[in-house]
PDB file of N, CA, C and O in Angstrom:
ATOM      1  N   MET A   1      17.320-223.410  -0.222  1.00  0.00           N
ATOM      2  CA  MET A   1      17.158-221.935  -0.679  1.00  0.00           C
ATOM      3  C   MET A   1      16.941-221.542  -2.199  1.00  0.00           C
ATOM      4  O   MET A   1      16.309-220.557  -2.580  1.00  0.00           O
ATOM      5  N   TYR A   2      17.525-222.413  -2.947  1.00  0.00           N
ATOM      6  CA  TYR A   2      17.326-221.933  -4.400  1.00  0.00           C
ATOM      7  C   TYR A   2      15.453-222.345  -4.871  1.00  0.00           C
ATOM      8  O   TYR A   2      14.965-221.951  -5.930  1.00  0.00           O
ATOM      9  N   LEU A   3      14.871-222.962  -4.103  1.00  0.00           N
ATOM     10  CA  LEU A   3      13.503-223.245  -4.329  1.00  0.00           C
ATOM     11  C   LEU A   3      12.685-222.253  -3.893  1.00  0.00           C
ATOM     12  O   LEU A   3      11.631-221.983  -4.468  1.00  0.00           O
ATOM     13  N   THR A   4      13.154-221.581  -2.742  1.00  0.00           N
ATOM     14  CA  THR A   4      12.644-220.070  -2.183  1.00  0.00           C
ATOM     15  C   THR A   4      12.646-218.858  -3.183  1.00  0.00           C
ATOM     16  O   THR A   4      11.737-218.104  -3.530  1.00  0.00           O
ATOM     17  N   LYS A   5      14.033-218.927  -3.547  1.00  0.00           N
ATOM     18  CA  LYS A   5      14.372-217.711  -4.669  1.00  0.00           C
ATOM     19  C   LYS A   5      13.292-218.025  -6.148  1.00  0.00           C
ATOM     20  O   LYS A   5      12.683-217.232  -6.865  1.00  0.00           O
ATOM     21  N   ASP A   6      13.361-218.978  -6.170  1.00  0.00           N
ATOM     22  CA  ASP A   6      12.533-219.350  -7.402  1.00  0.00           C
ATOM     23  C   ASP A   6      11.148-219.105  -7.241  1.00  0.00           C
ATOM     24  O   ASP A   6      10.778-218.088  -7.827  1.00  0.00           O
ATOM     25  N   PHE A   7      10.217-219.759  -6.591  1.00  0.00           N
ATOM     26  CA  PHE A   7       9.099-219.286  -5.919  1.00  0.00           C
ATOM     27  C   PHE A   7       8.681-217.792  -5.638  1.00  0.00           C
ATOM     28  O   PHE A   7       7.527-217.396  -5.806  1.00  0.00           O
ATOM     29  N   PHE A   8       9.805-216.928  -5.156  1.00  0.00           N
ATOM     30  CA  PHE A   8       9.808-215.446  -4.914  1.00  0.00           C
ATOM     31  C   PHE A   8       9.756-214.973  -6.293  1.00  0.00           C
ATOM     32  O   PHE A   8       8.963-214.065  -6.544  1.00  0.00           O
ATOM     33  N   ASN A   9      10.645-215.560  -7.431  1.00  0.00           N
ATOM     34  CA  ASN A   9      10.681-214.917  -8.671  1.00  0.00           C
ATOM     35  C   ASN A   9       9.511-215.284  -9.323  1.00  0.00           C
ATOM     36  O   ASN A   9       9.096-214.567 -10.233  1.00  0.00           O
ATOM     37  N   LEU A  10       9.083-216.009  -9.089  1.00  0.00           N
ATOM     38  CA  LEU A  10       7.745-216.949 -10.041  1.00  0.00           C
ATOM     39  C   LEU A  10       6.537-215.956  -9.659  1.00  0.00           C
ATOM     40  O   LEU A  10       6.083-215.205 -10.522  1.00  0.00           O
ATOM     41  N   ILE A  11       5.907-215.968  -8.042  1.00  0.00           N
ATOM     42  CA  ILE A  11       4.883-215.037  -8.054  1.00  0.00           C
ATOM     43  C   ILE A  11       4.977-214.013  -7.435  1.00  0.00           C
ATOM     44  O   ILE A  11       4.054-213.658  -6.701  1.00  0.00           O
ATOM     45  N   LEU A  12       6.297-213.159  -7.593  1.00  0.00           N
ATOM     46  CA  LEU A  12       6.276-211.700  -7.085  1.00  0.00           C
ATOM     47  C   LEU A  12       6.750-210.913  -7.930  1.00  0.00           C
ATOM     48  O   LEU A  12       6.196-209.815  -7.982  1.00  0.00           O
ATOM     49  N   PHE A  13       7.799-211.142  -8.786  1.00  0.00           N
ATOM     50  CA  PHE A  13       8.987-210.291  -9.397  1.00  0.00           C
ATOM     51  C   PHE A  13       8.883-210.404 -10.853  1.00  0.00           C
ATOM     52  O   PHE A  13       9.260-209.435 -11.511  1.00  0.00           O
ATOM     53  N   GLY A  14       8.404-211.499 -11.494  1.00  0.00           N
ATOM     54  CA  GLY A  14       8.268-211.536 -12.982  1.00  0.00           C
ATOM     55  C   GLY A  14       9.902-211.694 -13.396  1.00  0.00           C
ATOM     56  O   GLY A  14      10.872-211.878 -12.661  1.00  0.00           O
ATOM     57  N   ASP A  15       9.830-211.562 -14.736  1.00  0.00           N
ATOM     58  CA  ASP A  15      11.063-211.942 -15.780  1.00  0.00           C
ATOM     59  C   ASP A  15      12.354-210.799 -15.469  1.00  0.00           C
ATOM     60  O   ASP A  15      13.547-211.028 -15.663  1.00  0.00           O
ATOM     61  N   GLU A  16      11.831-209.667 -14.999  1.00  0.00           N
ATOM     62  CA  GLU A  16      12.929-208.618 -15.263  1.00  0.00           C
ATOM     63  C   GLU A  16      13.959-208.438 -14.000  1.00  0.00           C
ATOM     64  O   GLU A  16      15.022-207.818 -14.019  1.00  0.00           O
ATOM     65  N   TRP A  17      13.436-209.062 -13.023  1.00  0.00           N
ATOM     66  CA  TRP A  17      14.065-208.941 -11.507  1.00  0.00           C
ATOM     67  C   TRP A  17      14.321-210.317 -11.351  1.00  0.00           C
ATOM     68  O   TRP A  17      13.661-211.215 -11.873  1.00  0.00           O
ATOM     69  N   VAL A  18      15.350-210.462 -10.579  1.00  0.00           N
ATOM     70  CA  VAL A  18      15.865-211.969  -9.766  1.00  0.00           C
ATOM     71  C   VAL A  18      16.033-211.435  -8.455  1.00  0.00           C
ATOM     72  O   VAL A  18      16.050-210.231  -8.197  1.00  0.00           O
ATOM     73  N   VAL A  19      16.170-212.471  -7.539  1.00  0.00           N
ATOM     74  CA  VAL A  19      16.115-212.664  -6.217  1.00  0.00           C
ATOM     75  C   VAL A  19      17.595-213.434  -6.159  1.00  0.00           C
ATOM     76  O   VAL A  19      17.985-214.505  -6.624  1.00  0.00           O
ATOM     77  N   ILE A  20      18.311-212.264  -5.274  1.00  0.00           N
ATOM     78  CA  ILE A  20      19.831-212.610  -5.116  1.00  0.00           C
ATOM     79  C   ILE A  20      19.882-213.158  -3.909  1.00  0.00           C
ATOM     80  O   ILE A  20      20.615-214.126  -3.710  1.00  0.00           O
ATOM     81  N   LYS A  21      18.954-212.509  -2.723  1.00  0.00           N
ATOM     82  CA  LYS A  21      19.269-212.979  -1.609  1.00  0.00           C
ATOM     83  C   LYS A  21      18.206-212.844  -0.528  1.00  0.00           C
ATOM     84  O   LYS A  21      17.579-211.786  -0.494  1.00  0.00           O
ATOM     85  N   ILE A  22      17.970-213.663   0.234  1.00  0.00           N
ATOM     86  CA  ILE A  22      17.034-213.838   1.375  1.00  0.00           C
ATOM     87  C   ILE A  22      17.290-213.885   2.509  1.00  0.00           C
ATOM     88  O   ILE A  22      17.789-214.943   2.891  1.00  0.00           O
ATOM     89  N   ASP A  23      17.110-212.982   3.350  1.00  0.00           N
ATOM     90  CA  ASP A  23      17.548-212.801   5.051  1.00  0.00           C
ATOM     91  C   ASP A  23      16.315-212.860   5.628  1.00  0.00           C
ATOM     92  O   ASP A  23      15.494-211.980   5.374  1.00  0.00           O
ATOM     93  N   VAL A  24      16.020-213.886   6.468  1.00  0.00           N
ATOM     94  CA  VAL A  24      14.951-214.198   7.383  1.00  0.00           C
ATOM     95  C   VAL A  24      15.425-213.590   9.113  1.00  0.00           C
ATOM     96  O   VAL A  24      16.468-214.060   9.567  1.00  0.00           O
ATOM     97  N   ASP A  25      14.802-212.789   9.805  1.00  0.00           N
ATOM     98  CA  ASP A  25      14.871-212.542  11.140  1.00  0.00           C
ATOM     99  C   ASP A  25      13.784-213.229  11.948  1.00  0.00           C
ATOM    100  O   ASP A  25      13.009-212.479  12.543  1.00  0.00           O
ATOM    101  N   HIS A  26      13.640-214.298  12.041  1.00  0.00           N
ATOM    102  CA  HIS A  26      12.768-215.300  13.087  1.00  0.00           C
ATOM    103  C   HIS A  26      12.301-214.603  14.334  1.00  0.00           C
ATOM    104  O   HIS A  26      11.131-214.722  14.698  1.00  0.00           O
ATOM    105  N   LYS A  27      13.219-213.838  15.042  1.00  0.00           N
ATOM    106  CA  LYS A  27      12.716-213.356  16.405  1.00  0.00           C
ATOM    107  C   LYS A  27      11.771-212.347  16.002  1.00  0.00           C
ATOM    108  O   LYS A  27      10.717-212.195  16.619  1.00  0.00           O
ATOM    109  N   LYS A  28      12.115-211.583  14.907  1.00  0.00           N
ATOM    110  CA  LYS A  28      11.464-210.008  14.757  1.00  0.00           C
ATOM    111  C   LYS A  28      10.305-210.619  13.661  1.00  0.00           C
ATOM    112  O   LYS A  28       9.387-209.808  13.544  1.00  0.00           O
ATOM    113  N   LEU A  29      10.172-211.479  13.077  1.00  0.00           N
ATOM    114  CA  LEU A  29       8.999-211.791  12.384  1.00  0.00           C
ATOM    115  C   LEU A  29       9.351-211.212  10.784  1.00  0.00           C
ATOM    116  O   LEU A  29       8.471-210.651  10.131  1.00  0.00           O
ATOM    117  N   GLN A  30      10.439-211.373  10.362  1.00  0.00           N
ATOM    118  CA  GLN A  30      10.677-210.243   9.171  1.00  0.00           C
ATOM    119  C   GLN A  30      11.408-211.143   8.335  1.00  0.00           C
ATOM    120  O   GLN A  30      12.190-212.006   8.736  1.00  0.00           O
ATOM    121  N   VAL A  31      11.050-210.843   6.926  1.00  0.00           N
ATOM    122  CA  VAL A  31      11.722-211.267   5.901  1.00  0.00           C
ATOM    123  C   VAL A  31      12.636-210.162   4.743  1.00  0.00           C
ATOM    124  O   VAL A  31      11.958-209.335   4.133  1.00  0.00           O
ATOM    125  N   TYR A  32      13.663-210.193   4.577  1.00  0.00           N
ATOM    126  CA  TYR A  32      14.343-209.425   3.494  1.00  0.00           C
ATOM    127  C   TYR A  32      14.630-209.866   2.225  1.00  0.00           C
ATOM    128  O   TYR A  32      15.361-210.844   2.072  1.00  0.00           O
ATOM    129  N   ILE A  33      14.140-209.260   1.270  1.00  0.00           N
ATOM    130  CA  ILE A  33      14.290-209.896  -0.088  1.00  0.00           C
ATOM    131  C   ILE A  33      15.032-209.151  -1.067  1.00  0.00           C
ATOM    132  O   ILE A  33      14.388-208.211  -1.532  1.00  0.00           O
ATOM    133  N   ASP A  34      16.206-209.293  -1.523  1.00  0.00           N
ATOM    134  CA  ASP A  34      17.092-208.262  -2.212  1.00  0.00           C
ATOM    135  C   ASP A  34      17.037-208.906  -3.678  1.00  0.00           C
ATOM    136  O   ASP A  34      17.427-210.044  -3.940  1.00  0.00           O
ATOM    137  N   LEU A  35      16.410-207.863  -4.727  1.00  0.00           N
ATOM    138  CA  LEU A  35      16.454-207.872  -6.007  1.00  0.00           C
ATOM    139  C   LEU A  35      17.489-207.377  -6.551  1.00  0.00           C
ATOM    140  O   LEU A  35      18.198-206.524  -6.018  1.00  0.00           O
ATOM    141  N   GLU A  36      17.707-207.972  -7.900  1.00  0.00           N
ATOM    142  CA  GLU A  36      18.506-207.516  -8.937  1.00  0.00           C
ATOM    143  C   GLU A  36      18.058-207.213 -10.413  1.00  0.00           C
ATOM    144  O   GLU A  36      17.670-208.204 -11.031  1.00  0.00           O
ATOM    145  N   TYR A  37      18.047-206.259 -10.949  1.00  0.00           N
ATOM    146  CA  TYR A  37      17.652-206.178 -12.362  1.00  0.00           C
ATOM    147  C   TYR A  37      18.496-206.787 -13.255  1.00  0.00           C
ATOM    148  O   TYR A  37      19.696-206.514 -13.224  1.00  0.00           O
ATOM    149  N   LYS A  38      17.969-207.715 -14.194  1.00  0.00           N
ATOM    150  CA  LYS A  38      18.851-208.785 -14.908  1.00  0.00           C
ATOM    151  C   LYS A  38      19.201-208.683 -16.185  1.00  0.00           C
ATOM    152  O   LYS A  38      19.853-209.547 -16.772  1.00  0.00           O
ATOM    153  N   SER A  39      18.646-207.251 -16.876  1.00  0.00           N
ATOM    154  CA  SER A  39      18.892-207.079 -17.857  1.00  0.00           C
ATOM    155  C   SER A  39      19.864-205.790 -18.107  1.00  0.00           C
ATOM    156  O   SER A  39      20.023-205.049 -17.137  1.00  0.00           O
ATOM    157  N   ASP A  40      20.582-205.435 -19.431  1.00  0.00           N
ATOM    158  CA  ASP A  40      21.190-204.355 -19.619  1.00  0.00           C
ATOM    159  C   ASP A  40      20.540-203.336 -20.372  1.00  0.00           C
ATOM    160  O   ASP A  40      21.130-202.332 -20.772  1.00  0.00           O
ATOM    161  N   TYR A  41      18.943-203.654 -20.637  1.00  0.00           N
ATOM    162  CA  TYR A  41      18.105-203.047 -21.298  1.00  0.00           C
ATOM    163  C   TYR A  41      17.008-202.936 -20.387  1.00  0.00           C
ATOM    164  O   TYR A  41      16.746-203.898 -19.665  1.00  0.00           O
ATOM    165  N   TYR A  42      16.289-201.817 -20.324  1.00  0.00           N
ATOM    166  CA  TYR A  42      14.468-201.916 -20.007  1.00  0.00           C
ATOM    167  C   TYR A  42      14.054-200.873 -20.584  1.00  0.00           C
ATOM    168  O   TYR A  42      14.789-200.144 -21.251  1.00  0.00           O
ATOM    169  N   GLU A  43      12.513-200.628 -20.347  1.00  0.00           N
ATOM    170  CA  GLU A  43      11.608-199.781 -21.283  1.00  0.00           C
ATOM    171  C   GLU A  43      11.464-198.314 -20.414  1.00  0.00           C
ATOM    172  O   GLU A  43      10.913-198.133 -19.328  1.00  0.00           O
ATOM    173  N   ASP A  44      12.062-197.480 -21.169  1.00  0.00           N
ATOM    174  CA  ASP A  44      12.063-196.312 -20.562  1.00  0.00           C
ATOM    175  C   ASP A  44      10.505-195.827 -20.375  1.00  0.00           C
ATOM    176  O   ASP A  44       9.743-195.659 -21.327  1.00  0.00           O
ATOM    177  N   PRO A  45      10.160-195.633 -19.032  1.00  0.00           N
ATOM    178  CA  PRO A  45       8.900-195.013 -18.529  1.00  0.00           C
ATOM    179  C   PRO A  45       8.134-193.776 -19.254  1.00  0.00           C
ATOM    180  O   PRO A  45       6.916-193.636 -19.133  1.00  0.00           O
ATOM    181  N   GLU A  46       8.826-193.015 -19.907  1.00  0.00           N
ATOM    182  CA  GLU A  46       8.120-191.809 -20.552  1.00  0.00           C
ATOM    183  C   GLU A  46       7.946-192.202 -21.998  1.00  0.00           C
ATOM    184  O   GLU A  46       6.995-191.659 -22.559  1.00  0.00           O
ATOM    185  N   THR A  47       8.510-192.848 -22.551  1.00  0.00           N
ATOM    186  CA  THR A  47       8.465-193.348 -24.089  1.00  0.00           C
ATOM    187  C   THR A  47       8.202-194.448 -24.574  1.00  0.00           C
ATOM    188  O   THR A  47       8.003-194.625 -25.775  1.00  0.00           O
ATOM    189  N   PHE A  48       8.154-195.643 -23.395  1.00  0.00           N
ATOM    190  CA  PHE A  48       7.889-196.989 -23.567  1.00  0.00           C
ATOM    191  C   PHE A  48       8.854-197.645 -24.786  1.00  0.00           C
ATOM    192  O   PHE A  48       8.487-198.598 -25.473  1.00  0.00           O
ATOM    193  N   TYR A  49      10.094-196.994 -24.924  1.00  0.00           N
ATOM    194  CA  TYR A  49      11.067-197.678 -25.988  1.00  0.00           C
ATOM    195  C   TYR A  49      12.100-198.545 -25.182  1.00  0.00           C
ATOM    196  O   TYR A  49      12.146-198.344 -23.968  1.00  0.00           O
ATOM    197  N   PRO A  50      12.823-199.364 -25.659  1.00  0.00           N
ATOM    198  CA  PRO A  50      14.004-199.780 -25.072  1.00  0.00           C
ATOM    199  C   PRO A  50      14.760-198.929 -24.795  1.00  0.00           C
ATOM    200  O   PRO A  50      15.059-198.079 -25.634  1.00  0.00           O
ATOM    201  N   ALA A  51      15.265-198.920 -23.570  1.00  0.00           N
ATOM    202  CA  ALA A  51      16.655-197.844 -23.233  1.00  0.00           C
ATOM    203  C   ALA A  51      17.890-198.510 -22.685  1.00  0.00           C
ATOM    204  O   ALA A  51      17.716-199.593 -22.127  1.00  0.00           O
ATOM    205  N   LYS A  52      18.992-198.072 -22.754  1.00  0.00           N
ATOM    206  CA  LYS A  52      20.279-198.565 -22.401  1.00  0.00           C
ATOM    207  C   LYS A  52      20.190-198.149 -21.056  1.00  0.00           C
ATOM    208  O   LYS A  52      19.850-197.014 -20.722  1.00  0.00           O
ATOM    209  N   LEU A  53      20.601-199.389 -20.001  1.00  0.00           N
ATOM    210  CA  LEU A  53      20.687-199.307 -18.591  1.00  0.00           C
ATOM    211  C   LEU A  53      22.067-198.556 -18.410  1.00  0.00           C
ATOM    212  O   LEU A  53      22.949-198.903 -19.196  1.00  0.00           O
ATOM    213  N   TYR A  54      22.360-197.641 -17.546  1.00  0.00           N
ATOM    214  CA  TYR A  54      23.540-197.025 -17.291  1.00  0.00           C
ATOM    215  C   TYR A  54      23.872-196.705 -15.960  1.00  0.00           C
ATOM    216  O   TYR A  54      25.005-196.377 -15.608  1.00  0.00           O
ATOM    217  N   ASP A  55      22.835-196.804 -15.173  1.00  0.00           N
ATOM    218  CA  ASP A  55      23.234-196.444 -13.537  1.00  0.00           C
ATOM    219  C   ASP A  55      22.229-197.009 -13.004  1.00  0.00           C
ATOM    220  O   ASP A  55      21.173-197.235 -13.595  1.00  0.00           O
ATOM    221  N   HIS A  56      22.529-197.345 -11.584  1.00  0.00           N
ATOM    222  CA  HIS A  56      21.721-197.440 -10.324  1.00  0.00           C
ATOM    223  C   HIS A  56      21.458-196.396  -9.406  1.00  0.00           C
ATOM    224  O   HIS A  56      22.202-195.428  -9.560  1.00  0.00           O
ATOM    225  N   SER A  57      20.642-196.302  -8.516  1.00  0.00           N
ATOM    226  CA  SER A  57      20.273-195.623  -7.404  1.00  0.00           C
ATOM    227  C   SER A  57      21.096-196.325  -6.202  1.00  0.00           C
ATOM    228  O   SER A  57      21.789-197.342  -6.196  1.00  0.00           O
ATOM    229  N   GLU A  58      20.768-195.427  -5.214  1.00  0.00           N
ATOM    230  CA  GLU A  58      21.163-196.179  -3.756  1.00  0.00           C
ATOM    231  C   GLU A  58      20.416-197.045  -3.642  1.00  0.00           C
ATOM    232  O   GLU A  58      19.301-197.054  -4.163  1.00  0.00           O
ATOM    233  N   LEU A  59      21.072-198.292  -2.664  1.00  0.00           N
ATOM    234  CA  LEU A  59      20.061-199.055  -2.125  1.00  0.00           C
ATOM    235  C   LEU A  59      18.820-198.571  -1.502  1.00  0.00           C
ATOM    236  O   LEU A  59      18.924-197.780  -0.565  1.00  0.00           O
ATOM    237  N   ARG A  60      17.880-198.875  -1.827  1.00  0.00           N
ATOM    238  CA  ARG A  60      16.420-198.778  -1.535  1.00  0.00           C
ATOM    239  C   ARG A  60      15.523-199.987  -1.102  1.00  0.00           C
ATOM    240  O   ARG A  60      15.297-201.057  -1.669  1.00  0.00           O
ATOM    241  N   GLU A  61      15.059-199.436   0.160  1.00  0.00           N
ATOM    242  CA  GLU A  61      14.403-200.694   1.085  1.00  0.00           C
ATOM    243  C   GLU A  61      12.667-199.966   1.232  1.00  0.00           C
ATOM    244  O   GLU A  61      12.547-198.799   1.603  1.00  0.00           O
ATOM    245  N   TRP A  62      11.615-200.697   0.944  1.00  0.00           N
ATOM    246  CA  TRP A  62      10.656-200.662   1.124  1.00  0.00           C
ATOM    247  C   TRP A  62       9.406-201.786   1.420  1.00  0.00           C
ATOM    248  O   TRP A  62       9.334-202.802   0.729  1.00  0.00           O
ATOM    249  N   ARG A  63       8.656-201.574   2.256  1.00  0.00           N
ATOM    250  CA  ARG A  63       7.805-202.400   2.787  1.00  0.00           C
ATOM    251  C   ARG A  63       7.065-203.429   1.662  1.00  0.00           C
ATOM    252  O   ARG A  63       6.464-202.757   0.823  1.00  0.00           O
ATOM    253  N   HIS A  64       6.983-204.503   1.490  1.00  0.00           N
ATOM    254  CA  HIS A  64       5.971-205.230   0.672  1.00  0.00           C
ATOM    255  C   HIS A  64       5.101-206.029   1.505  1.00  0.00           C
ATOM    256  O   HIS A  64       5.251-206.158   2.719  1.00  0.00           O
ATOM    257  N   LEU A  65       4.000-206.669   0.676  1.00  0.00           N
ATOM    258  CA  LEU A  65       2.940-207.768   1.278  1.00  0.00           C
ATOM    259  C   LEU A  65       3.453-208.573   2.073  1.00  0.00           C
ATOM    260  O   LEU A  65       4.531-209.033   1.697  1.00  0.00           O
ATOM    261  N   ASP A  66       3.027-208.958   3.163  1.00  0.00           N
ATOM    262  CA  ASP A  66       2.975-210.003   4.498  1.00  0.00           C
ATOM    263  C   ASP A  66       3.083-211.060   3.867  1.00  0.00           C
ATOM    264  O   ASP A  66       2.270-211.319   2.979  1.00  0.00           O
ATOM    265  N   ILE A  67       4.265-212.041   4.226  1.00  0.00           N
ATOM    266  CA  ILE A  67       4.277-213.688   3.807  1.00  0.00           C
ATOM    267  C   ILE A  67       4.155-214.384   5.083  1.00  0.00           C
ATOM    268  O   ILE A  67       5.026-214.413   5.953  1.00  0.00           O
ATOM    269  N   LEU A  68       2.886-215.003   5.134  1.00  0.00           N
ATOM    270  CA  LEU A  68       2.532-215.631   6.322  1.00  0.00           C
ATOM    271  C   LEU A  68       2.345-214.355   7.296  1.00  0.00           C
ATOM    272  O   LEU A  68       1.796-213.268   7.114  1.00  0.00           O
ATOM    273  N   HIS A  69       2.951-214.862   8.293  1.00  0.00           N
ATOM    274  CA  HIS A  69       3.153-213.910   9.685  1.00  0.00           C
ATOM    275  C   HIS A  69       4.147-212.802   9.514  1.00  0.00           C
ATOM    276  O   HIS A  69       4.042-211.767  10.171  1.00  0.00           O
ATOM    277  N   TYR A  70       5.159-213.005   8.604  1.00  0.00           N
ATOM    278  CA  TYR A  70       6.359-212.222   8.644  1.00  0.00           C
ATOM    279  C   TYR A  70       6.415-210.928   7.942  1.00  0.00           C
ATOM    280  O   TYR A  70       6.605-211.093   6.737  1.00  0.00           O
ATOM    281  N   ARG A  71       6.320-209.793   8.268  1.00  0.00           N
ATOM    282  CA  ARG A  71       6.708-208.828   7.656  1.00  0.00           C
ATOM    283  C   ARG A  71       7.750-208.891   6.572  1.00  0.00           C
ATOM    284  O   ARG A  71       8.843-209.418   6.780  1.00  0.00           O
ATOM    285  N   SER A  72       7.369-208.277   5.242  1.00  0.00           N
ATOM    286  CA  SER A  72       8.589-208.332   4.167  1.00  0.00           C
ATOM    287  C   SER A  72       9.064-207.220   3.660  1.00  0.00           C
ATOM    288  O   SER A  72       8.274-206.348   3.297  1.00  0.00           O
ATOM    289  N   TYR A  73      10.084-207.089   3.572  1.00  0.00           N
ATOM    290  CA  TYR A  73      10.701-205.780   2.855  1.00  0.00           C
ATOM    291  C   TYR A  73      11.451-206.327   1.488  1.00  0.00           C
ATOM    292  O   TYR A  73      11.820-207.487   1.305  1.00  0.00           O
ATOM    293  N   VAL A  74      11.573-205.360   0.688  1.00  0.00           N
ATOM    294  CA  VAL A  74      12.230-205.426  -0.697  1.00  0.00           C
ATOM    295  C   VAL A  74      13.439-204.590  -0.748  1.00  0.00           C
ATOM    296  O   VAL A  74      13.237-203.386  -0.591  1.00  0.00           O
ATOM    297  N   ARG A  75      14.595-204.953  -0.925  1.00  0.00           N
ATOM    298  CA  ARG A  75      15.814-204.124  -1.256  1.00  0.00           C
ATOM    299  C   ARG A  75      16.288-204.134  -2.420  1.00  0.00           C
ATOM    300  O   ARG A  75      16.744-205.210  -2.806  1.00  0.00           O
ATOM    301  N   CYS A  76      16.330-203.068  -3.257  1.00  0.00           N
ATOM    302  CA  CYS A  76      17.324-203.281  -4.276  1.00  0.00           C
ATOM    303  C   CYS A  76      17.576-201.818  -4.601  1.00  0.00           C
ATOM    304  O   CYS A  76      17.248-200.830  -3.944  1.00  0.00           O
ATOM    305  N   ARG A  77      18.440-201.913  -6.128  1.00  0.00           N
ATOM    306  CA  ARG A  77      18.700-200.275  -6.688  1.00  0.00           C
ATOM    307  C   ARG A  77      17.683-200.214  -7.735  1.00  0.00           C
ATOM    308  O   ARG A  77      17.233-201.240  -8.247  1.00  0.00           O
ATOM    309  N   ILE A  78      17.397-199.317  -7.989  1.00  0.00           N
ATOM    310  CA  ILE A  78      16.847-198.968  -9.178  1.00  0.00           C
ATOM    311  C   ILE A  78      17.454-198.193 -10.243  1.00  0.00           C
ATOM    312  O   ILE A  78      18.092-197.145 -10.147  1.00  0.00           O
ATOM    313  N   GLN A  79      17.027-199.168 -11.725  1.00  0.00           N
ATOM    314  CA  GLN A  79      17.945-198.511 -12.869  1.00  0.00           C
ATOM    315  C   GLN A  79      17.661-197.151 -13.427  1.00  0.00           C
ATOM    316  O   GLN A  79      16.591-196.554 -13.307  1.00  0.00           O
ATOM    317  N   GLY A  80      18.691-196.739 -14.026  1.00  0.00           N
ATOM    318  CA  GLY A  80      18.135-195.521 -14.657  1.00  0.00           C
ATOM    319  C   GLY A  80      18.756-195.623 -15.874  1.00  0.00           C
ATOM    320  O   GLY A  80      19.580-196.512 -16.089  1.00  0.00           O
ATOM    321  N   ILE A  81      18.378-194.623 -16.872  1.00  0.00           N
ATOM    322  CA  ILE A  81      18.562-194.774 -18.499  1.00  0.00           C
ATOM    323  C   ILE A  81      19.533-193.825 -18.994  1.00  0.00           C
ATOM    324  O   ILE A  81      19.825-192.791 -18.393  1.00  0.00           O
ATOM    325  N   MET A  82      20.182-194.299 -20.431  1.00  0.00           N
ATOM    326  CA  MET A  82      20.698-193.212 -20.966  1.00  0.00           C
ATOM    327  C   MET A  82      19.988-192.624 -22.420  1.00  0.00           C
ATOM    328  O   MET A  82      20.434-191.612 -22.959  1.00  0.00           O
TER     329      MET A  82
END
């Protein structure tokens, strides 16, 4: 399982996000990838300056690119700034 998480981190999500869990439903052909932001700081999208992370939104889920013939979904809490 760790190789799979590392693989997804490398090809899909980059350095700021980390895959914390992967759930697979083989009957429905679905993959759920849970992400977590791994820093206390991030870049403010309006000013592009580093900003202190202080809050997260509710857990969200959205459709991502298919992985082979499995529909894939990403789940995470988006961060806010102070």
